[in-house]
C-alpha atoms as one frame of an Amber mdcrd trajectory, in Angstrom:
protein
 129.238 158.173 147.720 132.896 157.241 147.569 133.566 153.631 146.731 136.346
 152.497 149.098 136.077 148.727 148.899 135.195 145.957 146.530 134.182 142.659
 148.080 134.148 139.618 145.800 132.340 136.445 146.902 134.028 133.112 147.317
 134.193 131.355 143.994 131.376 128.877 143.509 131.128 125.960 141.150 128.041
 124.679 139.422 127.764 121.453 137.502 124.170 121.465 136.327 123.197 119.820
 133.073 119.976 120.451 131.200 117.451 117.659 131.536 116.336 116.730 128.017
 112.950 117.966 126.947 110.373 115.216 127.254 108.975 113.377 124.268 109.682
 113.612 120.534 109.258 117.101 119.147 109.022 118.793 115.758 109.571 122.550
 115.789 108.052 124.447 112.878 109.714 127.838 112.499 107.731 130.454 110.580
 110.122 133.146 109.359 112.977 130.630 109.294 115.290 132.904 107.283 114.497
 136.109 109.149 116.755 138.125 111.401 115.423 136.686 114.670 115.884 133.119
 113.456 119.467 133.767 112.316 120.626 135.756 115.326 118.817 133.995 118.169
 116.704 130.943 117.435 119.010 128.791 115.324 122.031 129.447 117.612 119.817
 128.613 120.608 118.819 125.253 119.119 122.418 124.470 118.225 123.613 125.249
 121.768 120.868 123.064 123.223 122.109 120.291 120.924 125.666 120.817 122.237
 124.372 120.320 125.780 122.335 117.275 124.708 119.187 119.035 125.925 117.046
 118.491 122.839 114.754 115.464 122.684 116.347 112.384 121.160 113.722 112.569
 118.450 113.809 116.170 117.274 113.139 117.830 113.926 113.258 121.431 112.745
 111.059 122.461 109.827 111.706 125.903 108.377 108.709 127.619 106.772 109.761
 130.521 104.548 109.441 131.796 101.008 113.220 132.095 100.658 114.008 128.617
 102.042 113.467 126.871  98.719 114.976 123.570  99.871 116.446 121.832 102.883
 119.954 122.314 101.508 119.427 126.065 101.131 118.028 126.369 104.662 120.836
 124.309 106.198 123.406 126.467 104.427 121.848 129.651 105.758 121.638 128.242
 109.269 125.239 127.038 109.264 126.327 130.538 108.228 124.207 132.016 111.028
 125.923 129.787 113.608 129.358 130.974 112.509 128.306 134.584 113.039 125.993
 134.468 116.056 126.489 131.352 118.180 127.979 131.976 121.633 130.113 128.840
 121.125 132.867 129.115 118.547 134.050 127.376 116.472 131.018 125.356 115.421
 131.308 121.755 116.639 131.246 119.661 113.472 130.096 116.513 115.266 127.091
 118.321 116.755 126.241 119.999 113.458 126.530 116.716 111.523 124.060 115.185
 113.961 121.645 118.141 113.906 121.635 119.125 110.237 119.953 115.960 108.847
 117.006 116.750 111.133 116.458 120.125 109.414 114.065 120.419 106.487 112.255
 123.210 104.671 108.772 123.958 103.398 108.816 126.940 101.013 105.759 129.141
 100.902 103.977 132.278 102.065 102.089 132.406 105.346  98.821 133.015 103.491
  99.241 130.170 100.979  96.946 127.170 101.764  99.001 124.887  99.508 102.107
 125.537 101.628 100.264 124.363 104.755  99.217 121.168 102.984 102.892 120.637
 102.154 103.787 121.349 105.795 101.341 118.695 106.965 102.851 116.208 104.524
 106.338 117.000 105.798 105.333 116.528 109.440 103.647 113.235 108.589 106.844
 112.117 106.835 108.836 112.968 109.983 106.372 111.020 112.147 106.547 107.997
 109.854 110.335 108.100 109.659 110.612 108.191 113.450 107.870 105.646 114.025
 106.083 107.968 116.467 103.958 111.087 116.153 106.006 114.049 117.334 104.741
 116.765 119.593 104.503 119.963 117.587 105.791 123.395 118.484 104.938 126.216
 116.073 107.146 129.298 116.459 105.763 132.459 114.832 108.858 134.603 114.319
 106.650 136.925 112.297 104.739 140.176 112.828 101.880 139.828 115.298  99.374
 140.829 112.627  99.754 137.446 110.868  99.452 135.226 113.982  95.693 134.635
 113.591  96.080 133.829 109.898  98.832 131.290 110.615  96.738 129.637 113.327
  93.649 129.439 111.116  95.684 127.903 108.293  97.230 125.346 110.672  93.793
 124.469 112.011  92.438 124.220 108.470  94.827 121.368 107.602  94.385 119.677
 110.969  97.808 120.518 112.405  96.479 122.280 115.480  93.306 122.281 117.529
  92.211 123.166 121.023  93.844 120.940 123.622  90.472 120.545 125.317  89.039
 119.067 122.111  91.904 116.798 121.064  91.283 113.063 121.097  93.909 110.848
 122.719  95.587 108.462 120.313  96.960 105.150 121.529  96.515 106.266 125.127
  98.789 109.306 124.719  97.923 112.740 123.411 100.766 114.570 121.654 100.692
 118.281 122.338 100.629 121.248 119.991 101.868 124.635 121.242 102.441 128.027
 119.669 105.113 130.614 120.529 104.308 134.188 119.543 106.713 137.102 119.641
 106.277 140.572 121.097 104.851 143.109 120.712 101.551 141.292 121.196  99.300
 143.941 119.698 100.040 147.662 119.533  97.484 148.873 122.093  94.871 147.483
 124.473  92.159 147.134 121.854  94.348 145.269 119.358  95.822 143.017 122.083
  92.331 141.999 123.206  91.293 141.357 119.610  94.439 139.333 118.941  93.869
 137.246 122.062  90.263 136.603 121.052  91.281 135.547 117.532  93.943 133.153
 118.850  91.560 131.625 121.382  89.072 130.820 118.639  91.576 128.235 117.410
  93.583 127.105 120.471  93.373 127.231 124.256  95.259 129.681 126.470  97.462
 126.880 127.818  98.790 126.295 124.280  99.891 129.930 123.725 103.387 130.916
 124.830 103.812 134.693 124.505 107.541 135.164 124.581 109.442 138.044 126.175
 113.111 137.169 125.814 114.012 139.340 128.811 112.266 136.875 131.109 114.664
 134.186 129.877 117.748 136.000 131.102 119.419 134.262 134.024 119.619 137.463
 136.024 115.909 138.191 135.613 115.059 134.664 136.753 117.390 135.162 139.716
 115.130 137.937 141.060 112.779 135.304 142.461 115.585 133.118 143.800 117.279
 136.107 145.406 114.061 137.159 147.128 112.647 133.838 148.214 115.788 131.780
 148.898 117.390 134.328 151.246 115.596 135.112 154.488 117.656 138.251 155.147
 116.066 140.220 152.285 112.352 139.396 152.131 111.540 141.012 155.538 112.949
 144.300 154.146 111.052 144.067 150.839 108.274 146.542 151.635 107.288 150.192
 152.188 108.650 150.184 155.743 112.234 149.839 154.545 112.340 150.672 150.816
 112.258 154.370 149.926 112.066 154.013 146.148 112.876 151.603 143.341 114.547
 152.381 140.028 114.332 150.173 136.930 116.564 151.186 134.026 117.023 149.778
 130.534 119.485 152.004 128.688 121.057 151.329 125.304 124.079 152.949 123.662
 122.896 152.051 120.169 120.409 154.104 118.169 117.658 152.616 115.992 120.368
 151.193 113.687 118.608 151.769 110.403 115.235 150.488 111.647 113.614 153.894
 111.487 110.413 152.665 109.830 109.934 150.001 112.505 110.583 152.437 115.331
 108.190 155.009 113.890 105.446 152.382 114.242 106.594 151.172 117.657 108.318
 153.761 119.847 109.857 153.148 123.233 106.575 152.460 125.117 105.560 149.562
 122.875 109.118 148.335 122.372 110.303 148.324 126.000 107.891 149.544 128.673
 104.751 147.508 127.965 106.706 144.243 128.113 110.261 144.268 129.506 110.005
 146.960 132.177 106.559 146.066 133.484 107.475 142.382 133.616 110.588 143.180
 135.686 108.536 145.440 137.938 106.029 142.620 138.484 108.768 140.137 139.422
 110.318 142.596 141.869 107.066 143.619 143.536 105.002 140.397 143.554 103.875
 138.632 146.699 105.405 135.232 147.572 103.577 132.507 145.622 102.337 129.413
 147.425 104.520 127.303 145.128 106.940 127.706 142.223 104.357 126.450 139.754
 103.867 128.550 136.634 100.280 129.567 137.308 101.013 130.551 140.918 103.836
 132.860 139.832 101.811 134.331 136.981  98.888 134.926 139.355 101.145 136.994
 141.615 102.579 138.988 138.682  99.100 139.745 137.396  98.128 140.921 140.862
 100.911 143.531 140.761  99.916 144.746 137.300  96.307 144.969 138.457  97.450
 147.098 141.437  99.282 149.697 139.342  97.747 153.103 139.964  96.025 154.152
 136.715  97.355 157.172 134.863  94.391 159.471 134.482  93.819 163.086 133.498
  97.005 165.098 133.809  98.989 162.197 135.328 100.713 161.552 132.022 101.914
 165.154 131.827 103.092 165.143 135.452 104.503 161.634 135.816 105.783 160.708
 132.359 108.630 162.279 130.390 109.491 161.455 126.806 112.531 162.335 124.756
 114.133 161.858 121.367 117.842 161.668 120.617 119.301 164.372 118.407 119.512
 163.154 114.824 116.659 160.620 115.064 114.665 162.552 112.465 117.550 162.146
 110.017 117.350 158.344 110.214 116.123 156.469 107.148 112.375 155.860 107.328
 111.735 158.560 109.954 109.393 161.453 109.207 111.117 164.885 109.246 108.860
 166.200 112.016 108.543 162.930 113.917 107.440 163.052 117.566 108.155 159.349
 118.157 109.925 158.999 121.521 113.201 157.099 121.811 113.335 157.722 125.580
 110.805 157.556 128.382 110.917 158.045 132.151 107.903 157.583 134.364 106.837
 157.303 137.987 104.630 154.323 138.824 102.854 153.492 142.076 101.537 150.142
 143.258  98.441 150.534 145.393  98.648 147.603 147.772  99.644 146.938 151.375
 103.298 146.130 150.628 104.198 149.023 148.341 101.800 151.871 149.139 103.649
 155.190 148.872 106.837 153.759 147.314 107.587 155.316 143.893 108.882 153.014
 141.152 110.903 155.026 138.635 111.148 153.421 135.190 113.307 154.668 132.320
 114.384 153.332 128.954 116.040 154.863 125.950 118.363 154.619 122.990 121.627
 156.444 122.225 122.383 156.943 125.936 125.667 157.088 127.832 125.941 153.380
 128.560 124.285 150.058 127.861 122.879 148.864 131.150 119.786 147.140 132.498
 119.473 147.145 136.274 117.048 147.355 139.168 118.041 149.448 142.189 116.305
 149.243 145.571 117.031 152.400 147.551 116.423 151.879 151.247 115.321 154.558
 153.681 117.815 156.926 155.258 118.876 156.355 158.874 116.322 158.057 161.158
 118.940 159.805 163.311 122.664 160.483 162.898 124.729 159.396 165.899 128.076
 160.702 164.742 127.807 164.331 165.798 129.728 166.169 163.130 127.495 167.548
 160.410 129.998 166.915 157.623 130.183 163.223 158.621 126.424 162.812 158.664
 126.067 164.375 155.210 128.308 161.652 153.775 126.076 158.800 154.952 124.055
 157.808 151.938 121.183 155.348 151.991 121.829 151.677 151.315 121.264 150.559
 147.722 120.713 146.993 146.550 121.340 146.719 142.821 120.372 143.805 140.589
 122.359 144.073 137.358 120.609 142.342 134.460 123.154 143.219 131.763 125.894
 143.540 130.690 127.885 143.028 133.928 125.441 140.513 135.391 125.434 140.410
 139.174 124.251 141.908 142.444 125.786 144.680 144.536 124.975 146.127 147.941
 126.088 149.600 148.965 126.450 150.342 152.663 128.345 152.702 154.966 131.593
 151.856 156.740 134.218 153.668 158.786 137.298 154.611 156.811 140.457 153.329
 158.597 142.320 156.071 160.464 142.305 158.148 163.623 139.387 160.376 162.686
 135.750 159.473 162.196 135.328 159.357 158.467 132.521 157.371 156.832 132.629
 156.131 153.285 130.669 153.839 151.036 131.422 150.180 150.406 130.171 148.149
 147.462 129.857 144.428 148.034 129.837 143.064 144.523 128.782 139.654 143.222
 129.459 138.906 139.549 128.093 135.853 137.770 131.187 135.634 135.585 133.453
 135.326 138.638 131.290 133.070 140.778 130.299 130.221 138.481 132.238 127.920
 136.189 129.619 127.821 133.466 128.543 130.629 131.118 124.977 131.834 131.346
 122.864 130.437 128.505 121.178 132.758 126.062 117.593 133.626 126.951 116.110
 131.856 123.930 117.797 128.587 124.908 115.949 128.514 128.205 112.652 129.678
 126.725 112.609 127.144 123.882 113.386 124.342 126.293 110.717 125.481 128.754
 108.104 125.509 126.000 109.017 121.965 124.952 108.607 120.929 128.583 105.322
 122.765 128.974 106.648 125.153 131.636 104.914 128.514 131.116 106.508 130.306
 134.097 108.557 132.695 131.971 105.840 133.399 129.405 103.206 136.124 129.681
  99.616 135.089 130.224  96.652 136.741 128.526  95.670 138.828 131.553  99.276
 140.032 132.069  99.459 141.264 128.492  96.138 143.065 128.647  96.839 144.598
 132.072 100.178 145.945 130.795  98.512 147.508 127.770  95.797 148.936 129.999
  98.423 150.703 132.112 100.326 152.278 129.187  97.236 153.043 127.099  96.731
 156.563 128.591 100.349 157.407 127.716  99.912 156.300 124.120  96.586 158.137
 123.842  98.027 161.352 125.272 101.089 161.321 123.036  99.259 160.386 119.864
  96.369 162.847 120.151  98.652 165.757 119.280  98.356 167.668 122.565 102.133
 167.968 122.770 103.617 169.217 119.530 107.259 169.000 120.587 109.391 166.267
 122.129 112.397 167.195 124.304 115.665 166.363 122.566 118.734 164.892 124.242
 122.307 164.542 123.060 123.648 161.191 121.950 125.704 159.589 124.695 123.985
 161.589 127.439 121.870 160.643 130.470 118.678 161.578 128.608 116.552 164.736
 128.589 116.847 167.162 131.510 113.101 166.808 132.081 113.723 163.254 133.319
 116.106 164.569 135.960 113.471 167.037 137.098 110.863 164.258 137.279 112.609
 162.415 140.136 114.143 165.529 141.685 110.631 166.821 142.382 110.255 164.020
 144.947 113.740 164.456 146.398 115.427 161.663 144.477 118.012 161.271 141.722
 118.682 158.679 139.040 121.645 156.354 139.340 124.269 157.719 136.954 124.694
 155.969 133.613 128.132 157.394 132.831
């Protein structure tokens, strides 16, 4: 469809400040010198400090073998801010206020003596502040060590089940744990990991983080649907023909071949990011905006996904691998690990019965883009007589752009000015960068703050995690049992393997172009 117009919304202004997190808080960061901490977590905390969103009484304790002292850790974190913070240059006043509240406990995650030292450090912080801090434990570590960390924390009395804690002085400080994805590597391991965690703490204390849910544009899916009456009546099988969810990356595995060999695109992207976005798009309206109400509706969608059984994987799922992946460091010469996947999902419920949801994700593709496209049904009858005119009337498309050009666009038909009857396509385009006077915060800023406040809306619940694994389990089983010896290859910078094009073409559809 020819794009003949670009409509930009009236500029809006927003002056919204973060409300500070409630109560004093000590954040213990396991893996404090790791890549995630340097690139995301420390810059997020610094930016929250810039916006005065951290509690007045706040402390950061880094737990790491390489953080041998507070001075060493502060030096590493200051260097990380200069490289990775979205605000540059570093505000010296903010840093001078934040840095004295940073301390370190050196040690390995399996060393009981290090946990005794951690308890002593937290007690020192409580005594210095004259109040016991709430405690947030962030496991920026592999999922396999989560249970060990929790057992060690429980062993020195730093964490216990909320239902068993005894109130002190009329107030009960909380203890919460953030765990990173992937939560398990299949359904069996996810269930086991959940069971091990719940031996030590309650479900309400576990915050399973998926940074994609912290992105402003992902959160806006719910606002867009439920704050605008013109869209929700169309959000069903009567008006939507198909839905496309894409997460494409230009980069390759970037030297992380060993990690990707163990993970692959299903575990890395589909089980968490894509299925969470699908659930947000397809969920029923909740009775309130409370965390549990929203998570109930998301779980309902995941429970309604049509299971992949028998030959469904072969017919409805396509995998691919970019040319040259097997030459990456840490990758086996004959590796069948997929770096691309496309699949057709169906939701068996009243709202979405018969509407295909096409999901795709991959590395080394033509463009970096994450977006959700709602393709509406074609007009039932063409009124304009001439066949060549009618052929140019494409269906309406509503596109939610998650990254990098965050915004929303709507494609519709319009008459081209002139004497003849010529119909072209118009894109009405809303861009966050143009409409608001404040930059969107990084996802980890929002998620850290929500955890301090006890808002679990944007964190995955146990049943969501297990339902997601249950859906992708047949794909993993089919690919790993050796039934398919070869994986289709695709060129770097392309749209992906040709088999993915054939997947949607078989039902009369086509992917939105990446290039």
